[in-house]
C-alpha positions as a printed NumPy array, in Angstrom:
array([[  0.   ,   0.   ,   0.   ],
       [  2.8  ,   2.35 ,   0.812],
       [  4.481,   1.674,  -2.546],
       [  1.271,   2.448,  -4.44 ],
       [  0.815,   5.715,  -2.577],
       [  4.352,   6.731,  -3.448],
       [  3.868,   5.994,  -7.172],
       [  0.796,   8.155,  -7.515],
       [  2.552,  11.541,  -7.096],
       [  5.176,  10.478,  -9.628],
       [  2.48 ,   9.68 , -12.201],
       [  0.857,  13.03 , -11.534],
       [  4.146,  14.848, -12.111],
       [  4.688,  13.031, -15.414],
       [  1.259,  14.033, -16.715],
       [  1.934,  17.606, -15.619],
       [  5.155,  17.603, -17.585],
       [  3.341,  16.296, -20.65 ],
       [  0.699,  18.99 , -20.29 ],
       [  3.422,  21.626, -20.107],
       [  4.993,  20.301, -23.278],
       [  1.673,  20.419, -25.154],
       [  0.653,  23.794, -23.747],
       [  2.904,  25.968, -26.018],
       [  1.295,  24.399, -29.088],
       [ -2.141,  25.106, -27.652],
       [ -1.146,  28.695, -26.928],
       [  0.139,  29.127, -30.492],
       [ -3.132,  27.817, -31.915],
       [ -5.069,  30.153, -29.634],
       [ -2.966,  33.123, -30.734],
       [ -3.523,  32.294, -34.396],
       [ -7.25 ,  31.719, -34.102],
       [ -7.64 ,  34.82 , -31.966],
       [ -6.83 ,  37.025, -34.983],
       [ -9.286,  35.279, -37.292],
       [-12.601,  36.898, -38.112],
       [-15.657,  34.782, -37.352],
       [-17.831,  33.854, -40.354],
       [-20.348,  36.521, -41.179],
       [-23.984,  36.006, -40.39 ],
       [-26.012,  35.437, -43.573],
       [-28.674,  37.813, -42.253],
       [-26.104,  40.601, -41.834],
       [-24.408,  40.045, -45.226],
       [-25.218,  42.725, -47.841],
       [-27.427,  41.003, -50.39 ],
       [-27.558,  43.111, -53.502],
       [-28.634,  46.707, -52.821],
       [-28.132,  49.465, -55.374],
       [-24.347,  49.311, -55.066],
       [-24.356,  45.54 , -55.517],
       [-26.503,  45.471, -58.643],
       [-24.696,  48.388, -60.27 ],
       [-21.418,  46.592, -59.579],
       [-22.84 ,  43.463, -61.196],
       [-23.958,  45.444, -64.24 ],
       [-20.526,  47.065, -64.484],
       [-18.891,  43.633, -64.373],
       [-21.271,  42.479, -67.105],
       [-20.253,  45.408, -69.308],
       [-16.581,  44.742, -68.644],
       [-17.017,  41.116, -69.731],
       [-18.973,  42.315, -72.754],
       [-16.371,  44.842, -73.892],
       [-13.27 ,  43.074, -72.584],
       [-13.44 ,  39.321, -72.998],
       [-15.858,  39.668, -75.905],
       [-13.573,  42.123, -77.673],
       [-10.656,  39.705, -77.395],
       [-12.769,  36.78 , -78.604],
       [-13.831,  38.859, -81.624],
       [-10.305,  39.19 , -82.965],
       [-11.368,  37.105, -85.956],
       [-13.097,  40.196, -87.318],
       [ -9.738,  41.954, -87.511],
       [ -7.95 ,  38.964, -88.957],
       [-10.802,  38.42 , -91.37 ],
       [-11.857,  34.826, -90.792],
       [-15.187,  36.011, -89.362],
       [-15.91 ,  38.594, -92.048],
       [-17.459,  35.97 , -94.309],
       [-18.331,  32.93 , -92.246],
       [-19.744,  30.929, -95.137],
       [-16.646,  31.102, -97.339],
       [-13.984,  31.927, -94.688],
       [-12.34 ,  34.417, -97.002],
       [ -9.445,  36.34 , -95.425],
       [-10.054,  40.048, -95.099],
       [ -8.776,  43.32 , -93.559],
       [ -5.49 ,  42.434, -91.773],
       [ -4.691,  39.615, -94.189],
       [ -5.632,  41.397, -97.411],
       [ -5.506,  45.108, -96.608],
       [ -3.486,  46.082, -93.546],
       [ -0.842,  43.409, -92.957],
       [ -0.42 ,  41.996, -96.418],
       [  3.221,  41.043, -95.841],
       [  2.393,  38.821, -92.861],
       [  1.041,  35.29 , -92.81 ],
       [ -2.219,  34.304, -91.143],
       [ -0.202,  32.503, -88.464],
       [  1.756,  35.643, -87.603],
       [ -1.424,  37.723, -87.493],
       [ -3.139,  35.224, -85.207],
       [ -0.326,  35.73 , -82.667],
       [ -1.738,  39.201, -81.976],
       [ -5.07 ,  37.896, -80.738],
       [ -3.495,  34.865, -79.067],
       [ -1.098,  37.035, -77.065],
       [ -3.927,  39.298, -75.948],
       [ -6.009,  36.325, -74.784],
       [ -3.003,  34.769, -73.028],
       [ -2.204,  37.944, -71.096],
       [ -5.862,  38.401, -70.176],
       [ -5.644,  35.187, -68.164],
       [ -2.072,  35.23 , -66.86 ],
       [ -2.067,  38.838, -65.659],
       [ -4.977,  37.762, -63.471],
       [ -2.455,  36.016, -61.219],
       [ -1.152,  39.452, -60.272],
       [ -4.388,  41.423, -60.397],
       [ -6.199,  38.843, -58.263],
       [ -3.569,  39.123, -55.544],
       [ -3.704,  42.914, -55.671],
       [ -7.489,  42.828, -55.471],
       [ -7.275,  40.773, -52.273],
       [ -5.018,  43.467, -50.81 ],
       [ -7.56 ,  46.209, -51.467],
       [ -6.404,  47.69 , -54.785],
       [ -9.657,  47.171, -56.678],
       [-10.157,  50.779, -57.78 ],
       [ -6.496,  51.127, -58.703],
       [ -6.758,  48.085, -60.973],
       [ -9.965,  49.295, -62.607],
       [ -8.596,  52.772, -63.298],
       [ -5.242,  51.511, -64.562],
       [ -6.866,  48.844, -66.743],
       [ -9.389,  51.274, -68.239],
       [ -6.715,  53.827, -69.055],
       [ -4.474,  51.174, -70.591],
       [ -7.302,  49.804, -72.725],
       [ -8.152,  53.275, -74.005],
       [ -4.465,  53.915, -74.678],
       [ -4.08 ,  50.631, -76.57 ],
       [ -7.059,  51.336, -78.839],
       [ -5.808,  54.869, -79.446],
       [ -2.375,  53.536, -80.402],
       [ -4.034,  50.922, -82.606],
       [ -5.807,  53.689, -84.52 ],
       [ -2.428,  55.337, -85.144],
       [ -0.756,  52.157, -86.385],
       [  0.482,  52.271, -89.972],
       [ -0.253,  49.618, -92.594],
       [  2.261,  46.741, -92.782],
       [  3.784,  47.778, -89.443],
       [  3.307,  44.496, -87.62 ],
       [  5.163,  45.484, -84.461],
       [  2.912,  48.505, -83.897],
       [ -0.278,  46.451, -84.046],
       [  1.226,  43.618, -82.011],
       [  2.341,  46.038, -79.298],
       [ -0.964,  47.93 , -79.042],
       [ -3.536,  45.203, -79.662],
       [ -1.533,  42.24 , -78.404],
       [  0.586,  43.327, -75.443],
       [ -0.965,  46.511, -74.043],
       [ -4.57 ,  45.451, -74.574],
       [ -3.911,  42.026, -73.043],
       [ -2.334,  43.555, -69.939],
       [ -5.164,  46.086, -69.607],
       [ -7.886,  43.446, -69.76 ],
       [ -5.92 ,  41.164, -67.44 ],
       [ -5.859,  43.876, -64.786],
       [ -9.647,  44.138, -64.82 ],
       [-10.9  ,  40.62 , -65.61 ],
       [-10.34 ,  38.761, -62.306],
       [-11.175,  41.712, -59.983],
       [-14.43 ,  42.371, -61.852],
       [-15.55 ,  38.822, -61.075],
       [-14.158,  38.602, -57.537],
       [-15.793,  41.84 , -56.379],
       [-19.245,  40.246, -56.694],
       [-18.591,  38.183, -53.562],
       [-18.53 ,  41.455, -51.576],
       [-22.165,  42.176, -52.418],
       [-23.947,  38.836, -52.827],
       [-24.119,  35.631, -50.832],
       [-27.316,  33.655, -51.437],
       [-27.709,  34.833, -55.053],
       [-24.01 ,  34.842, -55.867],
       [-24.243,  31.963, -58.364],
       [-27.103,  33.672, -60.202],
       [-25.222,  36.965, -60.455],
       [-22.048,  35.191, -61.593],
       [-24.072,  33.542, -64.357],
       [-25.435,  36.915, -65.432],
       [-21.916,  38.35 , -65.595],
       [-20.53 ,  35.378, -67.522],
       [-23.191,  35.822, -70.203],
       [-21.6  ,  39.172, -71.072],
       [-18.609,  37.585, -72.778],
       [-20.752,  34.983, -74.554],
       [-23.401,  37.488, -75.624],
       [-20.827,  39.862, -77.105],
       [-19.49 ,  37.184, -79.473],
       [-22.848,  35.87 , -80.708],
       [-24.075,  38.114, -83.532],
       [-24.189,  41.258, -81.42 ],
       [-21.617,  44.033, -80.914],
       [-18.686,  44.237, -80.808],
       [-18.379,  41.806, -83.823],
       [-21.173,  43.446, -85.844],
       [-19.987,  46.936, -84.951],
       [-16.407,  46.087, -85.885],
       [-17.54 ,  44.585, -89.182],
       [-19.45 ,  47.798, -89.883],
       [-16.406,  49.956, -89.06 ],
       [-14.137,  47.787, -91.207],
       [-16.526,  48.056, -94.179],
       [-16.584,  51.859, -93.867],
       [-12.786,  51.944, -93.646],
       [-12.452,  49.847, -96.803],
       [-14.799,  52.164, -98.732]])
């Protein structure tokens, strides 16, 4: 009996030592979780409102004029000018006659590539609170690229590639991901519905509505 009573305090001291060893890890977890924000209450989350729906409409327009504009590059190259016969036009026959169709297609391909890859940077900056900076910079760059495209000379491939390929791709890449991610700040229950509405902007703009029809009209006037 005396031996058992003497072993009990020793066992208690060992468990205390083990608790002390595990306690720093528990304290670290507590310190980390202490800085975390609790999940927001769905009833307190802003669902729509005027600011939310205007933001959604602005994102729709950005998809319409941004992604749709890039997807409509075939109008410039000419393969979409006459869908039934696929006759080359404008860039191939009139503006970049010294370049092959493969070289001309690199302009639109580069713009589409940068639209996606620049999103790796713009998405990170959006998470840090630079949404308005990205929108302003992207809008100014897109306007600048189209202005420089209007000043490009015939058969000057590098001028068109720089303005419509590089600068335009970077401009749209700065705005594409933030324009989609900002919707989560305004919608929770209807977020999927609003995302669907925004995504239709890029599809709608390439299906027999402007900008393809408008660009075809402008190209026809320029050729006359």
